[in-house]
C-alpha positions in Angstrom: -19.2 -23.2 -25.5 -19.4 -26.7 -23.9 -22.5 -27.6 -21.8 -20.3 -27.9 -18.7 -18.8 -24.5 -19.1 -22.3 -23.0 -19.7 -23.7 -24.6 -16.6 -20.7 -23.5 -14.6 -21.0 -19.9 -15.9 -24.8 -19.8 -15.2 -24.2 -21.2 -11.7 -21.7 -18.5 -10.9 -23.9 -15.8 -12.4 -26.9 -17.1 -10.4 -24.8 -17.1 -7.2 -23.6 -13.6 -7.6 -27.1 -12.3 -8.6 -28.7 -13.8 -5.7 -26.0 -12.6 -3.3 -26.1 -9.2 -4.7 -29.9 -9.1 -4.3 -29.7 -10.1 -0.6 -26.7 -7.5 0.0 -28.6 -4.8 -1.7 -31.7 -5.2 0.4 -29.7 -5.3 3.6 -27.9 -2.1 2.5 -31.1 -0.6 1.8 -32.3 -1.2 5.3 -29.5 0.7 6.8 -29.7 3.7 4.4 -26.6 2.8 2.3 -28.5 3.4 -1.0 -29.8 6.7 0.3 -32.4 7.9 2.6 -36.1 7.0 2.4 -37.8 8.8 -0.3 -34.7 8.8 -2.7 -35.6 7.1 -6.1 -35.2 3.5 -6.2 -34.8 3.3 -2.4 -37.4 0.9 -0.8 -36.9 1.7 3.0 -33.7 3.9 3.4 -33.8 3.3 7.0 -34.5 0.7 9.5 -37.9 1.9 10.7 -39.6 1.8 7.3 -38.4 -1.8 7.0 -39.8 -2.7 10.3 -43.1 -1.1 9.2 -43.0 -3.2 5.9 -42.1 -6.3 7.9 -45.3 -5.7 10.0 -47.5 -5.2 6.8 -46.2 -8.5 5.4 -46.5 -10.3 8.6 -49.9 -8.9 9.6 -50.7 -12.4 11.2 -47.7 -12.1 13.5 -47.8 -10.7 17.1 -46.4 -7.2 17.1 -43.8 -8.2 19.5 -42.4 -10.5 17.0 -42.0 -8.0 14.1 -38.4 -6.8 15.2 -37.3 -10.3 15.6 -38.5 -11.2 12.1 -36.8 -8.1 10.7 -33.5 -8.9 12.3 -33.7 -12.6 11.6 -34.4 -12.1 7.8 -31.7 -9.5 7.7 -29.2 -11.7 9.4 -30.2 -14.7 7.1 -29.9 -12.6 3.9 -26.4 -11.5 5.0 -25.3 -15.1 5.9 -26.8 -16.5 2.8 -25.2 -13.8 0.5 -21.8 -14.7 2.0 -22.3 -18.4 1.6 -23.4 -18.0 -2.1 -20.5 -15.8 -2.9 -17.9 -18.2 -1.1 -19.6 -21.4 -2.6 -19.0 -23.4 0.5 -21.7 -26.0 1.0 -23.3 -24.2 -1.9 -26.1 -26.7 -2.2 -27.4 -26.0 1.3 -27.0 -22.4 1.1 -28.9 -22.4 -2.2 -31.6 -24.4 -0.7 -31.9 -22.0 2.3 -31.9 -19.1 -0.1 -34.7 -20.6 -2.0 -36.9 -21.3 1.2 -36.2 -18.0 2.4 -37.2 -16.4 -0.9 -40.4 -18.5 -1.2 -41.3 -17.4 2.2 -41.0 -13.8 1.3 -43.0 -14.6 -1.9 -45.8 -16.1 0.2 -46.0 -13.4 2.6 -46.0 -10.9 0.0 -48.8 -12.8 -1.7 -51.0 -12.9 1.4 -50.4 -9.4 2.3 -50.3 -7.4 -0.8 -51.6 -9.8 -3.5 -49.7 -11.8 -6.1 -48.7 -8.9 -8.4 -46.2 -7.6 -5.9 -43.9 -10.7 -5.6 -44.3 -11.1 -9.5 -43.2 -7.6 -10.2 -40.2 -7.9 -7.8 -39.5 -11.4 -9.4 -39.4 -13.0 -6.0 -41.0 -16.2 -7.3 -38.2 -16.4 -10.1 -35.4 -15.7 -7.6 -36.7 -18.6 -5.5 -36.9 -20.9 -8.5 -33.3 -19.9 -9.4 -32.1 -20.5 -6.0 -33.9 -24.1 -5.8 -32.4 -25.0 -9.4 -28.9 -23.8 -8.2 -29.3 -26.2 -5.2 -30.4 -29.0 -7.4 -27.5 -28.5 -9.9 -24.8 -28.0 -7.2 -24.0 -31.6 -6.6 -23.7 -33.1 -3.2 -22.7 -30.9 -0.3 
């Protein structure tokens, strides 16, 4: 396989993998993977997700927690669509990297470094940044 083909295939796979991760997390918040307590379900409903956002953003005013939850959810949905479509890919990938890095940092501050490492959040952010760097001009 030629280098160009391998790079294109890797970029495509990374786009789909990042988008799938975002969409899966959004689906989990609305119970689409099952209710809270179901194996492999992180939240299973909106309220457990709000509680998690509050835990990660312990430094934020309580009134801002629902705004942060909705903002991150909408951002993940928009970024997933942008990554799948591939329009302005460099900018969507960069935004995904920034969002994922912000998740990794807040997880580290609230839960310790093991949590974002266990969920590969730093690796996903690195992949998004690499995708942005390798996607050419927007």
